[in-house]
C-alpha positions in Angstrom: 0.0 0.0 0.0 2.7 2.5 0.9 4.7 1.8 -2.3 1.6 2.4 -4.4 1.2 5.8 -2.6 4.9 6.5 -3.3 4.5 5.7 -7.0 1.3 7.8 -7.2 3.0 10.8 -5.6 6.0 10.4 -8.0 3.6 10.2 -11.0 1.6 13.2 -9.8 4.8 15.3 -9.5 5.9 14.6 -13.1 4.0 17.5 -14.7 5.2 20.0 -12.1 8.8 18.7 -12.5 8.5 19.2 -16.3 7.1 22.7 -15.8 10.0 23.5 -13.4 12.5 22.3 -16.0 11.0 24.5 -18.7 10.8 27.5 -16.3 14.5 27.1 -15.4 15.4 27.0 -19.1 13.3 30.0 -19.8 14.9 32.1 -17.1 18.4 31.1 -18.1 17.9 31.5 -21.9 20.3 33.9 -23.5 17.4 35.2 -25.6 15.7 36.4 -22.4 16.8 40.0 -21.7 16.1 39.6 -18.0 18.2 36.5 -17.6 21.0 38.3 -15.9 18.9 39.9 -13.2 19.0 38.7 -9.6 15.3 37.8 -9.7 15.7 35.6 -12.8 18.7 33.8 -11.4 16.9 33.2 -8.1 13.8 31.9 -9.9 15.8 29.5 -12.1 17.6 28.2 -9.0 14.3 27.6 -7.2 13.0 25.7 -10.3 16.3 23.7 -10.3 15.9 22.9 -6.6 12.4 21.6 -7.1 13.3 19.6 -10.2 16.3 17.9 -8.5 14.4 17.2 -5.3 11.6 15.4 -7.1 13.9 13.4 -9.4 14.2 9.7 -9.0 17.8 8.6 -8.3 19.2 5.1 -8.5 19.9 3.1 -5.4 23.6 3.4 -4.4 25.9 0.4 -4.2 27.0 0.0 -0.6 29.6 -2.7 -1.1 29.2 -4.0 2.5 30.6 -7.5 2.8 
């Protein structure tokens, strides 16, 4: 039951993660005249933080004998 809820939450966050990735790309675009402002850099960093926090990472190899 808990794993199903975990998978549902991950699937539900997918559109928001995609929007955050697109938002970060927009605010960092060299074609955006406001890209070098403090507000644009902060917004792009916040989008990156959300995108990286909701990303699924592989299980690490512990190598414990």
